[in-house]
C-alpha positions in Angstrom: 89.1 -55.3 -121.3 91.3 -58.3 -120.4 92.0 -60.4 -117.3 94.9 -62.5 -116.2 95.2 -65.1 -113.5 98.6 -65.1 -111.8 100.2 -67.6 -109.3 101.8 -66.5 -106.1 104.9 -65.5 -108.1 102.9 -63.3 -110.4 103.3 -65.8 -113.3 100.4 -65.8 -115.7 98.5 -69.0 -116.0 97.0 -70.5 -119.1 98.2 -70.6 -122.7 98.4 -66.8 -123.1 99.2 -63.8 -120.8 95.7 -62.2 -120.8 92.2 -63.2 -121.8 89.4 -61.1 -123.3 86.7 -60.6 -120.7 83.2 -61.4 -121.6 81.7 -59.7 -118.6 82.9 -58.0 -115.5 81.7 -56.0 -112.5 83.8 -53.9 -110.0 82.7 -52.1 -106.9 85.5 -50.2 -105.1 84.6 -49.4 -101.5 86.2 -46.8 -99.3 85.7 -48.5 -95.9 84.5 -52.0 -96.7 85.8 -54.7 -99.0 85.7 -54.3 -102.7 83.8 -56.8 -105.0 85.0 -58.0 -108.4 83.6 -60.6 -110.7 84.8 -61.5 -114.2 84.3 -64.2 -116.9 86.5 -65.1 -119.8 87.2 -68.1 -122.1 88.6 -70.9 -120.1 92.1 -70.4 -118.5 94.0 -73.6 -117.9 95.8 -74.3 -114.6 93.4 -71.9 -112.8 93.6 -73.9 -109.7 97.0 -72.3 -109.0 95.7 -68.8 -109.2 96.4 -66.4 -106.4 95.8 -63.0 -108.1 93.4 -61.8 -110.7 94.2 -58.7 -112.8 91.8 -56.6 -114.8 93.6 -54.7 -117.8 92.3 -51.9 -119.9 92.5 -52.3 -123.7 95.8 -50.4 -123.9 97.3 -52.7 -121.4 97.1 -50.5 -118.2 96.4 -52.4 -115.0 93.0 -51.2 -113.7 92.5 -53.6 -110.7 94.2 -56.4 -108.9 92.8 -58.6 -106.2 93.0 -62.1 -104.7 91.5 -64.5 -107.2 89.7 -66.8 -104.8 88.9 -70.1 -106.4 88.2 -69.7 -110.1 85.5 -71.9 -111.7 85.9 -73.6 -115.1 82.7 -74.6 -116.7 81.4 -74.9 -120.3 84.5 -73.4 -121.7 84.4 -70.4 -119.4 86.4 -69.4 -116.4 84.5 -67.4 -113.8 86.2 -65.4 -110.9 84.8 -64.1 -107.8 87.7 -62.1 -106.4 88.5 -61.2 -102.8 89.8 -57.8 -101.9 93.5 -57.9 -101.1 92.7 -55.9 -97.9 91.3 -59.2 -96.5 94.9 -59.8 -95.5 94.1 -57.4 -92.6 91.2 -59.4 -91.3 93.3 -60.6 -88.3 92.4 -60.9 -84.6 95.7 -60.9 -82.8 97.7 -59.3 -80.0 98.1 -55.6 -80.6 100.7 -53.5 -78.7 98.5 -50.5 -78.0 100.8 -49.3 -75.1 103.6 -48.5 -77.6 101.4 -45.8 -79.1 100.5 -43.6 -76.1 103.0 -40.7 -76.4 104.5 -38.8 -79.3 102.6 -41.0 -81.6 101.6 -40.0 -85.2 98.8 -41.3 -87.4 101.5 -42.5 -89.8 103.4 -44.6 -87.2 100.1 -46.2 -85.9 98.8 -47.1 -89.4 102.3 -48.4 -90.4 102.3 -50.7 -87.4 98.8 -52.0 -88.1 99.5 -52.6 -91.8 102.7 -54.5 -90.9 101.0 -56.9 -88.4 100.1 -59.7 -91.0 103.7 -59.8 -92.2 105.1 -59.7 -88.7 102.8 -62.6 -87.7 103.5 -64.9 -90.6 106.9 -63.8 -92.0 107.6 -65.7 -95.3 104.6 -67.9 -94.7 102.0 -65.2 -95.4 101.9 -66.4 -98.9 101.5 -63.0 -100.5 103.7 -59.9 -100.1 103.1 -56.2 -100.2 104.8 -52.9 -99.5 103.3 -49.9 -97.6 103.1 -46.4 -99.0 102.0 -43.7 -96.4 103.6 -40.8 -98.2 100.2 -39.0 -98.3 100.5 -38.4 -94.6 103.7 -36.3 -95.2 101.8 -33.7 -97.2 98.5 -34.0 -95.4 99.4 -34.6 -91.8 96.4 -35.3 -89.5 97.0 -34.6 -85.9 96.9 -37.6 -83.5 93.9 -37.5 -81.2 94.3 -38.6 -77.6 92.4 -41.5 -76.1 91.5 -43.0 -79.4 93.0 -46.4 -78.8 93.3 -48.6 -75.8 96.3 -48.1 -73.4 96.6 -51.7 -72.4 98.0 -54.3 -74.9 95.4 -57.0 -75.8 93.7 -58.9 -78.6 92.2 -56.6 -81.2 90.9 -56.7 -84.7 93.4 -55.2 -87.1 90.9 -54.3 -89.8 88.5 -52.7 -87.3 91.4 -50.6 -85.9 92.2 -49.6 -89.5 88.5 -48.8 -90.2 88.4 -46.6 -87.1 91.6 -44.8 -88.1 90.4 -44.2 -91.7 87.1 -42.7 -90.4 88.8 -40.6 -87.6 91.7 -39.2 -89.8 89.9 -39.0 -93.2 91.8 -41.4 -95.4 91.2 -44.6 -97.1 93.4 -47.6 -98.1 93.8 -48.6 -101.7 95.6 -51.5 -103.4 97.8 -50.7 -106.3 99.7 -53.3 -108.4 102.6 -53.3 -110.9 102.7 -56.1 -113.4 105.4 -56.3 -116.0 106.0 -59.1 -118.6 109.3 -59.4 -120.3 108.7 -59.3 -124.1 111.4 -61.9 -124.8 111.2 -64.4 -122.0 107.5 -63.8 -121.3 108.4 -63.9 -117.6 106.1 -61.8 -115.4 107.1 -59.8 -112.4 104.8 -58.1 -110.0 104.3 -56.3 -106.7 101.5 -54.9 -104.6 101.4 -51.6 -102.7 99.0 -50.8 -99.9 98.6 -47.1 -100.1 97.0 -44.5 -97.9 95.0 -41.8 -99.7 93.8 -38.8 -97.7 90.3 -37.7 -98.6 90.5 -34.7 -101.0 88.7 -33.2 -103.9 85.0 -32.1 -103.6 82.4 -32.6 -106.4 79.5 -30.2 -106.3 76.3 -32.0 -107.1 72.7 -30.9 -107.8 70.4 -33.7 -107.1 67.8 -32.3 -109.4 70.2 -32.9 -112.3 70.0 -36.7 -111.6 66.8 -38.5 -112.3 65.8 -41.0 -109.6 68.8 -40.3 -107.3 68.5 -42.6 -104.3 68.6 -40.6 -101.1 68.2 -42.3 -97.7 68.8 -40.5 -94.4 69.1 -41.9 -90.9 69.0 -39.6 -88.0 68.1 -42.2 -85.4 71.5 -43.5 -84.6 73.7 -42.7 -81.6 74.9 -39.1 -81.8 76.2 -38.6 -78.2 78.6 -41.0 -76.4 79.8 -41.1 -72.9 83.0 -42.9 -71.7 83.4 -43.9 -68.1 85.7 -46.1 -65.9 84.4 -48.7 -63.4 87.5 -48.7 -61.2 86.4 -46.0 -58.8 88.3 -43.1 -60.3 85.1 -41.7 -61.8 86.8 -40.5 -65.0 84.3 -39.6 -67.7 84.1 -37.8 -71.0 81.3 -36.9 -73.4 81.4 -36.6 -77.2 78.9 -35.3 -79.6 78.4 -35.2 -83.4 77.9 -31.7 -84.7 77.0 -30.2 -88.1 77.9 -26.9 -89.7 75.0 -25.4 -91.4 73.6 -28.9 -92.0 76.6 -30.0 -94.1 80.0 -30.9 -92.7 80.0 -33.1 -89.6 82.6 -33.4 -86.8 83.1 -35.1 -83.5 83.6 -32.8 -80.6 84.4 -33.1 -76.8 81.8 -31.7 -74.4 84.0 -28.8 -73.1 84.0 -27.2 -76.6 80.2 -27.8 -77.3 78.9 -24.6 -75.6 81.5 -22.5 -77.3 80.8 -23.8 -80.7 77.0 -23.8 -80.5 77.1 -20.1 -79.3 79.8 -19.0 -81.7 79.3 -17.5 -85.2 80.6 -20.8 -86.8 77.0 -22.1 -86.8 77.9 -25.6 -85.5 74.9 -27.5 -84.0 74.4 -30.9 -82.4 72.3 -33.5 -84.0 68.7 -33.9 -82.8 66.9 -35.8 -81.3 69.7 -36.8 -78.9 70.6 -40.5 -78.6 73.1 -41.5 -76.0 75.3 -44.6 -75.5 77.7 -45.1 -72.5 80.9 -47.2 -72.7 82.5 -48.5 -69.5 86.0 -50.1 -69.2 88.6 -50.5 -66.5 90.9 -49.0 -69.2 89.7 -45.4 -69.5 91.4 -45.0 -72.9 89.6 -48.1 -74.1 86.2 -46.7 -73.1 87.0 -43.4 -74.8 88.1 -45.2 -78.0 84.9 -47.3 -78.1 82.8 -44.2 -77.5 84.5 -42.2 -80.3 84.4 -45.3 -82.7 80.7 -45.6 -82.3 80.2 -41.9 -83.2 82.7 -42.1 -86.1 80.5 -44.9 -87.6 77.5 -42.6 -87.4 79.0 -39.5 -88.9 77.7 -38.8 -92.4 74.9 -41.3 -91.7 73.1 -41.1 -95.0 73.5 -42.2 -98.5 73.1 -40.7 -102.0 73.3 -43.1 -104.8 73.7 -41.7 -108.4 73.7 -43.2 -111.8 76.6 -41.4 -113.6 76.7 -43.2 -117.0 75.2 -40.1 -118.6 76.3 -36.5 -119.6 75.2 -35.1 -116.2 77.5 -37.6 -114.5 80.6 -36.8 -116.6 82.4 -35.0 -113.7 81.7 -37.9 -111.3 83.2 -40.4 -113.6 86.5 -39.1 -112.7 85.8 -39.2 -108.9 87.7 -41.6 -106.7 86.8 -43.4 -103.5 88.8 -40.7 -101.6 86.5 -37.9 -103.0 83.9 -35.8 -101.2 80.4 -34.8 -102.6 78.9 -31.5 -101.8 75.3 -32.3 -102.4 72.6 -29.6 -103.0 69.1 -30.8 -102.6 69.8 -33.5 -100.0 67.0 -31.9 -98.1 64.4 -31.9 -100.8 62.7 -28.9 -99.3 65.8 -26.7 -99.7 68.0 -26.7 -102.8 70.1 -23.8 -101.5 71.9 -25.7 -98.8 74.3 -28.5 -99.2 75.4 -31.7 -97.3 78.9 -32.9 -97.5 79.4 -36.7 -97.7 82.5 -38.7 -98.4 82.5 -41.3 -101.2 81.3 -44.7 -100.1 81.6 -46.7 -103.3 82.0 -46.6 -107.1 80.6 -49.3 -109.3 81.2 -49.9 -112.9 80.8 -52.9 -115.3 81.2 -54.3 -118.8 77.8 -53.1 -119.8 79.1 -49.5 -119.6 77.0 -48.7 -116.5 78.6 -46.6 -113.7 77.2 -45.5 -110.4 78.5 -44.1 -107.1 77.3 -43.6 -103.6 78.2 -40.9 -101.1 77.7 -41.4 -97.3 78.3 -43.9 -94.7 75.3 -46.1 -94.7 76.4 -49.6 -95.5 74.9 -51.5 -98.4 73.0 -53.8 -96.0 71.3 -51.0 -94.0 68.5 -50.5 -96.4 68.1 -53.9 -98.0 
């Protein structure tokens, strides 16, 4: 494997284009920020670095991120990178009111992704394009009252996270780096791409020694939205599971029908409620749903996959699902469906992955 440090114009720094990596570690995360570290022989002019690239032996770009501030010490350059998606860590004015009627998921996400560039223009310092073509083939239906109706200050990344969880997609960063063989001049570009969750891997936990399984059924599983302006508007949402596997959010009026139907959907127990109150009814509804979305798939299954039994999962992506048999250790015949949370690999050949939506800090 090789790394390259590039300046803001994608020009390679140092005396050569790429440098052999002595060690590296990469964790790709579906809903949180990636982490990437790498060390190589010393790269000169590294103070000008904006991007770091990890290349496979045959020259294919494996990963690109913001380089942070590389450190040169004892003849080595060490990089602790920053996920490019940090560009969307912005608290700013959001025009929610423009997305109240005839809105699509694609148009809302496109607007959010474009905010950093609209705020900074040419002074953003980095550039990117947006690819939402996945929404053209897998088109999620827009859900009403999922964003505020009144314009105001909001967190762009939190809005994107809420959309990813609600509409089952993730955002990935893809780069294209090309070096002219004669001039040695490098050109590059970055694309922020939406990937709809797809592809399910069947997993038998008994095939994996020491699989780490943590379940949390104590979080909020019922949410109520209300107004405090005298109109007495209210709505009620609940997390439901089908046969203990797939989980959905459902409004109260459909609960009785679903519980009593042959579809075998059931609410989570024991019940735990949280009420959200706001003058803007849509904002209260949005906060209520956001809280439950965070608590869907509230569990984690961590697997070591650098062995023969993990061969299939080595081809998994952060937009994959796992259908996990044996999640309930008392019953190997039923399965729980969890989306991929992260995939980790490193220079030592190790590889592991985690399904579910318990963050890394929950069980530390």
